[in-house]
C-alpha positions in Angstrom: 153.8 82.3 82.9 151.0 81.6 80.5 151.2 83.8 77.3 148.9 84.0 74.2 150.4 85.2 71.0 148.2 86.1 68.1 150.0 86.2 64.6 152.6 83.6 65.7 153.1 82.1 62.0 154.3 85.4 61.1 157.9 87.0 61.1 158.2 88.4 64.4 155.8 85.8 66.1 157.6 83.1 65.0 161.0 84.0 66.7 158.9 85.2 69.5 157.4 82.3 70.3 160.5 80.2 69.9 162.3 82.6 72.5 159.6 82.6 74.9 159.2 78.9 74.9 162.6 78.8 77.2 160.8 79.8 80.2 156.9 80.2 79.7 154.2 78.3 78.4 153.1 79.8 75.3 149.7 79.5 73.0 150.6 80.0 69.2 147.5 81.6 67.8 147.3 81.2 63.9 144.3 81.5 61.3 145.9 79.8 58.2 149.5 78.4 58.8 149.8 76.7 61.6 152.9 77.7 64.0 156.0 75.8 64.3 156.4 76.5 68.0 154.2 76.7 71.3 151.1 75.1 71.6 149.0 76.1 68.7 145.5 77.8 68.8 143.5 78.4 65.9 142.0 82.0 66.0 140.2 83.9 63.3 140.5 87.4 63.8 137.5 88.2 61.5 135.5 86.0 64.1 135.0 88.0 67.4 133.2 85.2 69.3 136.4 83.0 68.2 138.9 85.4 70.2 136.4 85.9 73.1 136.7 82.1 73.7 140.1 81.5 73.0 141.2 84.1 75.7 138.5 83.0 78.3 139.4 79.3 77.7 143.2 79.6 78.1 143.2 82.7 80.7 146.8 84.0 79.6 148.6 86.3 81.8 150.1 88.0 78.9 148.4 88.7 75.5 151.1 89.7 72.7 149.0 90.6 69.9 150.8 90.6 66.7 147.9 89.3 64.4 146.9 91.8 61.8 146.4 92.5 58.0 149.4 94.1 57.2 149.4 94.4 53.6 149.1 98.3 52.7 147.7 98.0 49.4 145.5 95.4 50.3 144.1 97.4 53.3 143.3 100.2 51.2 141.2 97.8 48.8 139.8 95.8 51.4 139.1 98.4 54.1 136.3 96.3 55.9 138.5 93.6 56.3 141.3 95.5 57.6 139.0 97.5 60.0 137.7 94.2 61.2 141.1 92.6 61.8 143.4 95.5 62.9 140.7 97.5 64.8 137.9 95.6 66.0 139.5 92.3 67.1 142.1 94.5 68.9 139.0 95.9 70.7 137.7 92.5 71.6 141.1 91.4 72.8 141.7 94.7 74.9 138.0 93.9 76.6 138.6 90.2 77.4 142.4 91.0 78.6 140.5 93.4 81.0 138.3 90.9 82.3 141.1 88.4 83.5 143.6 91.2 84.1 145.9 90.3 81.3 148.7 92.4 80.1 148.1 93.1 76.6 151.3 94.2 74.4 149.9 95.5 71.0 152.2 95.6 68.0 151.6 98.6 66.0 153.1 100.4 63.5 154.9 103.7 62.1 152.4 104.1 59.2 150.0 105.9 62.2 152.3 109.0 61.5 152.4 110.6 58.0 155.9 110.5 57.5 156.8 114.1 57.2 159.0 114.2 60.2 160.8 110.8 61.0 162.5 109.7 64.2 158.8 110.0 65.8 158.4 109.8 69.8 155.7 108.0 71.4 153.9 111.5 72.2 154.0 113.1 68.6 151.0 113.8 66.8 149.6 110.7 65.0 148.4 111.2 61.2 148.0 108.3 59.2 147.7 108.7 55.4 146.3 105.1 54.4 143.7 103.0 55.5 146.6 100.5 57.0 147.5 103.0 59.3 144.3 104.4 60.4 143.1 100.9 61.4 146.0 100.4 63.3 145.9 103.8 65.1 142.2 102.9 66.1 143.7 99.7 67.3 146.0 101.4 69.6 142.7 103.4 71.2 141.0 100.3 71.5 144.1 99.3 73.8 144.1 102.3 75.7 140.2 102.8 76.1 139.6 99.0 77.0 142.6 97.6 78.9 144.1 99.1 82.1 147.4 97.0 81.6 149.1 97.4 78.1 151.5 98.5 76.2 151.9 99.5 72.5 155.0 98.9 70.3 155.3 100.8 67.1 157.5 98.7 64.7 159.1 100.4 61.4 159.7 97.4 58.6 160.8 94.2 60.4 162.6 92.2 58.3 164.1 88.7 58.7 
C-alpha cells in the first residue's frame, strides 16, 4: 500500500513511519527536519500548491496527516500561521484525497474540548478555549466536509 505521512519527522511520525515500512511503501513528508525513514518528500504546509502537487504526484492510497503547528502558546501569537497550517492545509489535503479516493487519517487533539469534563467521547460537544484547539477543530471540519473517506483521531499529550 502507498501511504503518505505528513509530519513524519515528529514524535509520532517517526515511529509510525518506521512501523509502516515493514509492509508498506511510505512517503515521509517534512518541512525542515528530514525524516530518518521512508522516502523523504519535502512539503511545506504553508504552501498549498506544494501540498496539491505532492498528493497528485505520489497518488497515495492513504494519507496520515500528522503535520501541524502544535505549540499551543505559539498558535496564540501566530494565529495566521496556525490557521494556515492546521486548518487550510488540512482542507487542501482533504480535497486532494477526495480527488484520488485516498483514505485520510487526521490526527487532532483533545484541545478541541474545554477541559471541564474529561474522558471525552467522540460525540461530545467541542468547545476549544485557545486558538490551537480552534484551528485543529476547523481542520476536523475540513476533513468531514471535503473527504468522504476519513478518520479523525484525537490525541492527548503524546510523549516519547
